[in-house]
Rosetta silent file (secondary structure, phi, psi, omega in degrees, C-alpha in Angstrom):
SEQUENCE: MRRREGFGKSRELKTTSNLQIVIKEPEVLRDKVLITGFHGLGGIGHLTVRYIAETALKQNAGRRIGYIVSNIMPPFVEVLTDGTFGIPYELIETGDSILLLIRFQPTLEEQALLADELTKIAEREDMRAILLMGGIDISAFPDSDNAPLVYVANEIFKEDFLPTVKSWDLDAAPKGIFVTGGVALFLTYATHRNIPAAALFAPTEKGIINRQEALRLAKKVVSLFNLPVKLDELERELRAAQTVLRKMQEKLMREIEEEKVSEDVSQLFT
SCORE:     score description
SCORE:     0.000 S_00000001
   1 L     0.000  129.736 -178.757   46.354   96.590  123.834 S_00000001
   2 L   -78.986  131.655  179.754   48.490   99.737  123.750 S_00000001
   3 L   -79.999  126.172  179.278   51.386   99.573  121.361 S_00000001
   4 L   -71.300  144.799  179.982   54.696  100.396  123.016 S_00000001
   5 L   -76.958  118.853  176.895   56.703  103.127  121.386 S_00000001
   6 L  -137.697 -100.392  174.045   59.741  101.649  119.711 S_00000001
   7 L  -101.856   15.651 -176.205   60.270  101.930  115.993 S_00000001
   8 L   -59.736  -31.586 -178.526   56.545  102.480  115.451 S_00000001
   9 L  -100.087   15.698 -179.437   57.054  106.102  114.376 S_00000001
  10 L   -77.309  165.220 -179.886   60.048  105.324  112.221 S_00000001
  11 E  -116.575  133.632  176.202   60.208  105.978  108.504 S_00000001
  12 E   -82.123  120.824 -179.542   61.124  103.400  105.901 S_00000001
  13 E   -75.704  139.975 -175.055   63.731  104.904  103.616 S_00000001
  14 L   -67.634  130.671  174.648   63.018  104.483   99.927 S_00000001
  15 L  -130.569  168.164  179.383   65.034  101.788   98.155 S_00000001
  16 L  -105.251   13.150 -179.523   64.925  100.253   94.684 S_00000001
  17 L  -129.744 -172.657  177.857   65.179   96.665   95.975 S_00000001
  18 L   -84.903    7.997  176.073   63.351   94.400   98.407 S_00000001
  19 L   -78.744  126.063  179.390   65.637   95.656  101.157 S_00000001
  20 E  -109.175  117.423 -179.277   63.652   97.650  103.735 S_00000001
  21 E  -109.090  113.232 -174.778   65.668  100.175  105.764 S_00000001
  22 E  -112.293  122.146 -175.165   63.673  101.541  108.685 S_00000001
  23 E  -134.172  132.321  172.354   65.126  104.451  110.654 S_00000001
  24 L   -79.210  126.858  179.328   63.808  106.559  113.485 S_00000001
  25 L    56.170   69.032 -178.372   64.542  110.236  112.712 S_00000001
  26 H   -54.584  -22.581 -179.544   66.417  109.792  109.396 S_00000001
  27 H   -62.731  -18.553 -179.925   67.814  113.315  109.788 S_00000001
  28 H   -68.663  -14.587 -179.269   70.305  111.955  112.350 S_00000001
  29 H   -70.693  -25.363 -174.599   72.227  110.379  109.461 S_00000001
  30 L   -57.179  128.374  176.033   73.427  113.751  108.209 S_00000001
  31 L    66.250   16.353  177.157   77.202  114.260  108.575 S_00000001
  32 L   -94.853  158.822  174.085   77.612  110.898  110.358 S_00000001
  33 E   -97.806  124.885  175.980   80.172  108.187  109.579 S_00000001
  34 E   -86.221  124.156 -177.680   78.637  104.808  108.732 S_00000001
  35 E  -121.679  128.498  176.505   80.694  102.005  110.292 S_00000001
  36 E  -152.925  170.333  179.072   80.163   98.313  109.607 S_00000001
  37 E  -162.546  152.913 -176.875   81.938   94.993  109.227 S_00000001
  38 L  -108.802  171.792  178.852   81.228   91.430  108.114 S_00000001
  39 L   -81.240   75.379 -177.864   82.086   87.982  109.479 S_00000001
  40 L  -103.757 -145.250 -176.837   85.308   87.681  107.543 S_00000001
  41 H   -56.800  123.865  179.160   88.850   86.624  108.399 S_00000001
  42 H    72.754    0.793 -175.370   89.220   86.163  112.155 S_00000001
  43 H    67.721   12.775 -168.391   85.660   87.399  112.673 S_00000001
  44 H   -68.247  -41.713 -178.882   87.287   90.799  113.126 S_00000001
  45 H   -58.754  -50.004  179.514   84.914   92.945  111.058 S_00000001
  46 H   -64.471  -48.020 -175.116   81.831   91.760  112.907 S_00000001
  47 H   -65.167  -37.461  179.613   83.432   91.706  116.362 S_00000001
  48 H   -58.990  -49.393  179.640   84.911   95.204  116.051 S_00000001
  49 H   -66.403  -41.328 -178.982   81.503   96.730  115.327 S_00000001
  50 H   -61.345  -44.186 -179.801   79.821   94.507  117.902 S_00000001
  51 H   -60.418  -44.575 -179.057   82.224   95.546  120.673 S_00000001
  52 H   -68.291  -45.879 -176.530   81.637   99.237  120.025 S_00000001
  53 H   -63.753  -49.979 -176.608   77.856   98.906  119.562 S_00000001
  54 H   -66.986  -36.734  178.201   77.184   96.714  122.604 S_00000001
  55 H   -68.027  -41.286  178.646   79.446   98.781  124.847 S_00000001
  56 H   -60.317  -44.339  179.267   77.788  102.026  123.707 S_00000001
  57 H   -65.996  -42.281 -178.826   74.324  100.623  124.504 S_00000001
  58 H   -63.618  -36.982 -177.210   75.469   99.225  127.851 S_00000001
  59 L   -92.357   10.535 -177.667   77.012  102.548  128.869 S_00000001
  60 L    55.681   32.680  177.896   74.015  104.580  127.643 S_00000001
  61 L  -107.097    8.642  179.545   76.337  106.201  125.131 S_00000001
  62 L  -153.798  168.011  179.284   74.372  104.938  122.136 S_00000001
  63 E  -149.125  147.320  175.293   70.851  104.139  120.990 S_00000001
  64 E   -74.006  128.285 -178.570   69.189  101.889  118.462 S_00000001
  65 E  -118.611   -4.947 -178.682   67.819  104.042  115.654 S_00000001
  66 E   176.484 -175.708 -179.050   66.753  101.495  113.067 S_00000001
  67 E  -158.060  169.605  179.470   67.000   98.125  111.392 S_00000001
  68 E  -130.366  135.972  175.308   67.077   96.453  108.003 S_00000001
  69 E  -133.388  156.451  174.608   64.944   93.562  106.760 S_00000001
  70 L  -157.932  170.120 -179.704   64.619   91.696  103.476 S_00000001
  71 L   -85.952    5.423  174.507   63.153   88.452  102.182 S_00000001
  72 L  -124.389   16.131  179.502   66.628   86.906  101.837 S_00000001
  73 L   -71.596  159.061  179.612   68.078   87.883  105.224 S_00000001
  74 L   -58.796  137.429 -176.156   69.480   85.100  107.484 S_00000001
  75 L   -84.070   58.378 -178.682   66.647   83.237  109.266 S_00000001
  76 L  -140.417  152.130  161.061   67.981   83.843  112.774 S_00000001
  77 L  -129.354  153.695 -178.655   67.590   86.141  115.752 S_00000001
  78 E  -103.305  124.992  178.799   70.049   86.269  118.654 S_00000001
  79 E   -71.799  127.910 -179.420   68.705   85.847  122.178 S_00000001
  80 L  -108.135 -159.962 -179.310   69.896   88.706  124.398 S_00000001
  81 H   -73.675  154.502  174.777   69.386   89.434  128.099 S_00000001
  82 H    57.513   29.069  176.025   65.978   89.219  129.784 S_00000001
  83 H    75.924    7.181  174.819   64.493   87.223  126.925 S_00000001
  84 L   -82.125  173.822 -179.290   64.868   89.974  124.324 S_00000001
  85 E  -145.637  157.402  177.726   66.450   89.308  120.933 S_00000001
  86 E  -111.360  133.500 -179.827   68.491   91.014  118.268 S_00000001
  87 L   -84.903  167.630 -171.568   67.555   90.835  114.585 S_00000001
  88 L   -53.510  -41.426 -175.399   70.146   90.281  111.821 S_00000001
  89 E  -129.708  116.671  179.893   70.839   93.948  110.959 S_00000001
  90 E  -125.243  148.760  178.753   70.536   96.793  113.468 S_00000001
  91 E  -110.777  125.915 -176.714   71.534  100.464  113.296 S_00000001
  92 E  -126.367  131.562  177.321   73.006  102.080  116.411 S_00000001
  93 E   -97.113  132.393  170.523   73.975  105.727  116.852 S_00000001
  94 E  -149.266  126.461 -176.743   76.912  106.676  119.054 S_00000001
  95 L    57.471 -133.132 -179.870   78.752  109.979  118.888 S_00000001
  96 L   -95.919   26.675 -178.620   79.250  111.049  115.286 S_00000001
  97 E  -128.331  155.462  170.445   78.840  107.529  113.939 S_00000001
  98 E  -118.786  117.675 -179.396   76.098  105.159  112.842 S_00000001
  99 E   -95.062  128.128  170.032   77.024  101.524  113.430 S_00000001
 100 E   -98.071  104.782  179.551   75.483   98.826  111.261 S_00000001
 101 E   -88.234  112.558  179.303   75.692   95.721  113.448 S_00000001
 102 E   -98.786  100.162 -175.023   75.500   92.659  111.215 S_00000001
 103 L   -72.945  -35.003 -177.909   74.730   89.817  113.613 S_00000001
 104 L  -129.446  137.947 -173.911   74.584   87.063  110.988 S_00000001
 105 L   -64.035  123.419  176.931   76.549   86.876  107.768 S_00000001
 106 L   -73.335  159.938  170.449   74.415   87.803  104.723 S_00000001
 107 L   -65.511  164.098  178.996   74.607   85.899  101.459 S_00000001
 108 H   -61.407  -36.099  177.455   76.799   87.470   98.803 S_00000001
 109 H   -60.668  -43.234 -178.793   73.638   88.593   96.990 S_00000001
 110 H   -75.295  -29.723  174.406   72.419   90.431  100.075 S_00000001
 111 H   -59.843  -40.472  177.944   75.855   91.900  100.750 S_00000001
 112 H   -65.817  -39.662  177.229   75.625   93.526   97.327 S_00000001
 113 H   -62.706  -46.211  179.887   72.119   94.825   98.132 S_00000001
 114 H   -59.403  -46.013 -179.127   73.283   96.263  101.458 S_00000001
 115 H   -63.518  -44.237 -178.607   76.247   97.989   99.820 S_00000001
 116 H   -63.879  -53.332 -174.613   74.160   99.378   96.971 S_00000001
 117 H   -70.057  -39.826 -177.697   71.235  100.658   99.039 S_00000001
 118 H   -72.213  -31.654  174.968   73.215  102.000  101.988 S_00000001
 119 H   -71.542  -32.697  173.524   75.599  103.944   99.770 S_00000001
 120 H   -61.448  -44.596 -179.745   72.565  105.454   98.008 S_00000001
 121 H   -67.283  -40.500  178.307   71.204  106.517  101.399 S_00000001
 122 H   -59.484  -39.482  178.125   74.606  107.801  102.510 S_00000001
 123 H   -69.208  -45.959 -176.356   74.703  109.970   99.384 S_00000001
 124 H   -67.574  -37.221 -176.320   71.091  111.146   99.724 S_00000001
 125 L   -95.253   10.444  177.144   71.294  111.924  103.450 S_00000001
 126 L    56.993   47.591  174.019   74.711  113.627  103.225 S_00000001
 127 L   -71.848  153.791 -170.619   76.566  111.172  105.428 S_00000001
 128 L   -76.600  -41.189 -177.118   80.176  112.098  106.024 S_00000001
 129 E  -169.684  170.223  174.470   81.940  108.836  105.117 S_00000001
 130 E  -123.714  132.922 -177.983   81.768  105.052  105.181 S_00000001
 131 E  -126.659  126.438 -179.054   84.202  102.979  107.215 S_00000001
 132 E  -109.805  147.246  178.757   84.536   99.199  106.916 S_00000001
 133 E  -112.903  147.949  177.794   86.187   96.806  109.380 S_00000001
 134 E  -170.315  179.246  177.697   87.955   93.546  108.569 S_00000001
 135 E  -112.507  153.624  177.040   90.855   91.170  109.081 S_00000001
 136 E  -127.974  138.383 -178.913   93.981   90.699  106.983 S_00000001
 137 E   -59.896  126.446 -176.001   96.056   87.505  106.788 S_00000001
 138 H   -63.740  -20.386  178.983   99.106   87.970  108.982 S_00000001
 139 H   -68.255   -9.608  177.439  101.247   86.235  106.344 S_00000001
 140 H   -74.528   -9.436 -176.807  100.978   89.453  104.312 S_00000001
 141 L  -110.422  137.377  178.854  103.492   91.042  106.707 S_00000001
 142 L   -66.946  -31.039  179.119  107.232   90.268  106.801 S_00000001
 143 L  -114.922   91.273 -174.605  107.274   90.724  110.593 S_00000001
 144 H   -68.812  -21.574 -179.487  104.244   88.872  111.924 S_00000001
 145 H   -73.890  -22.382 -178.564  105.134   89.662  115.557 S_00000001
 146 H  -127.496   38.714 -178.367  104.697   93.386  114.977 S_00000001
 147 L   -67.596  131.187 -176.410  102.035   93.460  112.267 S_00000001
 148 L   -88.274  168.032  164.172  100.268   96.859  112.239 S_00000001
 149 L   -73.276  139.618 -176.500   96.686   97.904  111.710 S_00000001
 150 E  -132.944  169.581 -178.321   96.376   98.920  108.060 S_00000001
 151 E  -142.729  159.172  162.658   93.929  100.645  105.730 S_00000001
 152 E  -128.249  150.540 -177.421   92.810  101.088  102.142 S_00000001
 153 E  -153.682  152.494  174.379   90.850  104.170  101.053 S_00000001
 154 L   -81.461  169.815 -172.597   89.449  105.829   97.961 S_00000001
 155 H   -64.760  -38.762 -178.582   90.843  109.127   96.725 S_00000001
 156 H   -66.746  -31.355  175.511   88.011  111.309   98.056 S_00000001
 157 H   -65.316  -46.473 -179.233   88.544  109.843  101.516 S_00000001
 158 H   -63.860  -38.251 -175.470   92.252  110.664  101.368 S_00000001
 159 H   -82.245  -43.448 -171.574   91.645  114.164  100.031 S_00000001
 160 H  -101.450  -30.519 -172.388   88.538  115.322  101.892 S_00000001
 161 H  -100.621  -47.475 -174.443   88.193  113.165  104.989 S_00000001
 162 H   -55.174  -40.269  179.928   91.650  112.092  106.133 S_00000001
 163 H   -63.413  -19.460 -178.932   92.918  115.652  106.774 S_00000001
 164 H   -87.487   -8.923  179.594   90.070  116.193  109.274 S_00000001
 165 L   -85.625  130.394 -173.679   91.069  113.198  111.429 S_00000001
 166 L   -57.481  -57.117 -176.631   93.269  114.233  114.341 S_00000001
 167 L  -138.631   92.635 -177.269   95.703  111.316  114.389 S_00000001
 168 L   -68.402  -58.986  172.114   95.228  108.712  111.665 S_00000001
 169 L    47.956   51.434  175.481   98.498  106.873  112.342 S_00000001
 170 L  -129.259  145.338  177.935   97.694  103.790  110.246 S_00000001
 171 E   -82.825  149.329  171.909   99.858  102.047  107.674 S_00000001
 172 E   -68.667  144.759  179.661   98.687  101.550  104.101 S_00000001
 173 L   -63.865  148.873  179.142   97.776   97.924  103.394 S_00000001
 174 L   -57.284  140.239 -179.765  100.459   95.853  101.617 S_00000001
 175 L   -65.169  141.600  172.363  100.344   96.113   97.850 S_00000001
 176 L    95.403  -10.587  178.070   98.854   93.225   95.905 S_00000001
 177 L   -76.718  161.770  179.437   96.438   91.800   98.489 S_00000001
 178 L  -111.976  131.567  172.231   92.778   91.311   97.578 S_00000001
 179 L   -95.956  131.604 -173.152   89.844   92.752   99.532 S_00000001
 180 L  -126.762  172.966  171.127   86.776   90.553   99.112 S_00000001
 181 H    68.279 -148.455 -175.809   83.099   90.216  100.026 S_00000001
 182 H   -59.952  -35.748  179.781   80.954   92.909  101.585 S_00000001
 183 H   -62.519  -46.237  179.151   83.898   95.186  102.345 S_00000001
 184 H   -62.884  -39.312  179.901   84.945   95.227   98.685 S_00000001
 185 H   -64.758  -44.897  178.126   81.350   95.843   97.588 S_00000001
 186 H   -62.187  -43.657  179.437   80.905   98.796   99.948 S_00000001
 187 H   -61.157  -40.585 -177.943   84.217  100.313   98.821 S_00000001
 188 H   -69.952  -48.149  179.697   83.237   99.948   95.167 S_00000001
 189 H   -64.700  -38.470  179.192   79.704  101.332   95.492 S_00000001
 190 H   -64.201  -42.771  178.816   80.905  104.214   97.684 S_00000001
 191 H   -64.787  -40.426  177.052   83.570  105.138   95.158 S_00000001
 192 H   -57.644  -34.816 -176.558   80.977  104.904   92.358 S_00000001
 193 L  -101.367   13.335  174.911   78.829  107.438   94.267 S_00000001
 194 L    60.043   40.899  177.468   81.758  109.691   95.217 S_00000001
 195 L  -105.493  130.692  175.391   81.455  108.982   98.961 S_00000001
 196 L   -56.742  128.697 -177.962   84.599  109.000  101.110 S_00000001
 197 E  -147.875  143.538  177.712   85.243  105.377  102.092 S_00000001
 198 E  -147.672  159.256  174.274   87.988  103.371  103.758 S_00000001
 199 E  -126.061  134.083  177.591   88.509   99.923  105.229 S_00000001
 200 E  -108.676  137.199 -176.023   90.593   99.236  108.328 S_00000001
 201 E  -127.496  140.082  173.148   92.157   95.813  108.856 S_00000001
 202 E  -109.320  140.672 -177.955   93.688   94.038  111.837 S_00000001
 203 E   -71.566  142.697 -179.610   96.176   91.180  111.265 S_00000001
 204 E  -157.433  161.484  174.241   95.016   87.660  112.104 S_00000001
 205 L   -87.267  158.155  175.963   95.636   83.996  111.390 S_00000001
 206 L   -74.681  150.340  171.350   93.261   81.927  109.294 S_00000001
 207 L    78.963   13.992  177.951   90.798   79.580  110.975 S_00000001
 208 L  -131.757  162.602  169.467   90.464   81.377  114.315 S_00000001
 209 L  -100.595  114.354 -171.583   88.212   83.956  115.956 S_00000001
 210 L  -102.516   85.983 -177.715   90.600   86.740  116.944 S_00000001
 211 H   -69.483  -35.022 -178.405   88.926   88.707  119.729 S_00000001
 212 H   -65.431  -43.340  179.427   92.104   90.475  120.815 S_00000001
 213 H   -71.062  -32.222  175.383   92.772   91.971  117.385 S_00000001
 214 H   -64.183  -41.178  177.236   89.099   92.924  117.049 S_00000001
 215 H   -64.556  -41.390  177.662   89.372   94.779  120.349 S_00000001
 216 H   -57.759  -43.715  179.979   92.574   96.450  119.160 S_00000001
 217 H   -69.805  -39.032  178.205   90.780   97.676  116.047 S_00000001
 218 H   -61.012  -42.520  178.439   87.722   98.780  118.062 S_00000001
 219 H   -62.184  -36.619  179.494   89.960  100.855  120.355 S_00000001
 220 H   -66.036  -43.407 -179.901   91.518  102.466  117.306 S_00000001
 221 H   -64.202  -43.383  178.202   88.110  103.417  115.860 S_00000001
 222 H   -59.165  -41.348 -179.897   86.973  104.853  119.207 S_00000001
 223 H   -69.228  -44.272 -177.368   90.157  106.920  119.355 S_00000001
 224 H   -60.193  -41.005 -173.424   90.002  108.098  115.722 S_00000001
 225 L  -109.547   12.014  175.770   86.442  109.385  115.964 S_00000001
 226 L    50.115   46.841 -179.120   86.411  110.299  119.641 S_00000001
 227 L   -73.445  145.022 -175.600   83.411  108.054  120.275 S_00000001
 228 L   -80.728   52.692 -174.543   81.879  108.277  123.782 S_00000001
 229 L  -128.446  134.115  177.274   82.654  104.624  124.533 S_00000001
 230 L  -112.050  119.072 -174.909   85.020  103.157  127.127 S_00000001
 231 L   -98.147   11.633 -175.839   86.271   99.671  126.272 S_00000001
 232 H   -59.848  -46.122 -177.684   88.259   99.108  129.498 S_00000001
 233 H   -63.698  -42.207  177.802   85.780   96.659  131.044 S_00000001
 234 H   -62.182  -40.440  179.124   85.577   94.640  127.844 S_00000001
 235 H   -62.546  -41.493  177.849   89.360   94.539  127.676 S_00000001
 236 H   -64.237  -40.598 -179.985   89.536   93.188  131.240 S_00000001
 237 H   -63.804  -43.303 -179.987   86.912   90.541  130.436 S_00000001
 238 H   -67.633  -36.868  178.249   88.789   89.370  127.350 S_00000001
 239 H   -65.833  -41.741  178.781   92.074   89.305  129.235 S_00000001
 240 H   -64.424  -41.811  179.133   90.509   87.237  132.036 S_00000001
 241 H   -64.303  -37.346  178.971   88.990   84.822  129.501 S_00000001
 242 H   -66.416  -38.321  178.077   92.347   84.500  127.792 S_00000001
 243 H   -64.060  -44.718  178.231   94.015   83.684  131.131 S_00000001
 244 H   -61.111  -44.087 -179.654   91.430   80.970  131.876 S_00000001
 245 H   -63.014  -41.840  179.797   91.883   79.498  128.399 S_00000001
 246 H   -63.616  -40.730  178.438   95.659   79.477  128.757 S_00000001
 247 H   -64.960  -39.408  177.744   95.416   77.674  132.121 S_00000001
 248 H   -63.739  -41.018  178.666   93.061   75.091  130.619 S_00000001
 249 H   -65.185  -40.953  178.604   95.478   74.509  127.753 S_00000001
 250 H   -64.385  -40.953  178.361   98.404   74.154  130.172 S_00000001
 251 H   -63.757  -42.355  179.250   96.434   71.661  132.282 S_00000001
 252 H   -62.839  -41.603  179.176   95.525   69.645  129.193 S_00000001
 253 H   -64.577  -39.104  177.790   99.161   69.546  128.082 S_00000001
 254 H   -63.604  -43.065 -179.578  100.248   68.338  131.545 S_00000001
 255 H   -64.035  -38.163  177.755   97.624   65.584  131.489 S_00000001
 256 H   -64.688  -43.546  179.411   98.772   64.490  128.035 S_00000001
 257 H   -64.315  -42.431  179.038  102.394   64.388  129.187 S_00000001
 258 H   -63.519  -37.620  178.706  101.465   62.443  132.333 S_00000001
 259 H   -66.037  -37.849  178.033   99.500   59.959  130.236 S_00000001
 260 H   -63.720  -43.724  179.507  102.500   59.471  127.967 S_00000001
 261 H   -61.847  -44.001 -179.897  104.762   58.785  130.963 S_00000001
 262 H   -61.021  -41.343  179.567  102.206   56.313  132.371 S_00000001
 263 H   -67.233  -38.148 -179.916  102.030   54.477  129.055 S_00000001
 264 H   -63.709  -42.257 -179.437  105.833   54.326  128.809 S_00000001
 265 H   -68.018  -40.491 -177.999  106.115   52.799  132.292 S_00000001
 266 H   -63.492  -27.343 -178.469  103.327   50.262  131.676 S_00000001
 267 H   -68.082  -19.027  179.000  105.161   48.940  128.634 S_00000001
 268 H   -69.302  -19.132 -172.308  107.917   47.642  130.936 S_00000001
 269 H  -115.068   14.703  179.940  105.516   45.035  132.379 S_00000001
 270 L  -119.106    0.000    0.000  103.788   43.765  129.261 S_00000001
């Protein structure tokens, strides 16, 4: 049986852990921005990266260049179209960025491994910067109706990277909040290795999946780095889904009100 060409000619990048990072043409990493996000508050980190990655692949504006495996990765794959599947961690190139799509949330132990090993590779392969995506509790803002996208960044990012971005136009995150999980680990390891790194956050409420704010953040990233991705179709799909959901909620509320009226009337005859 002839083996189809996929990642068969890829090279496993050297790590000091049981994490195996396999990349086709590792030289493509040079001068790229690594972008990733975890399943945190509002699901925003994961969804932001997912929206950009899936749209890039759909529009032939991106390509899968690698993947990551380990013996403690989540025991899941995601079924995609035509019976194919996506593994927990995939690397997708689009424009001047490398997206790490994290389909399933790693354990905290593996988040630390990912941050450690990928920042080592970013340093070794001369990647330009690391950018993390996430959500921030909307209660951190005095005006929740007009809460902005915000960022935190290390000094080398502010000094060496930020001046090269055409229009940053993001507010600094409110003082005193805590960044946690994989985002915090990546920021710490990147700073330890003198790699420009920043995290961008979209405001969200607790206990929900906030697709609209994830899309807002994805559009911002596409604009900042001039990525060859058009999110218009996705925006229309999310808007249509939101309209359907709102109509369902309105119908449910009407039915509840009608049931209340019916119960009130029935009490007159009992």
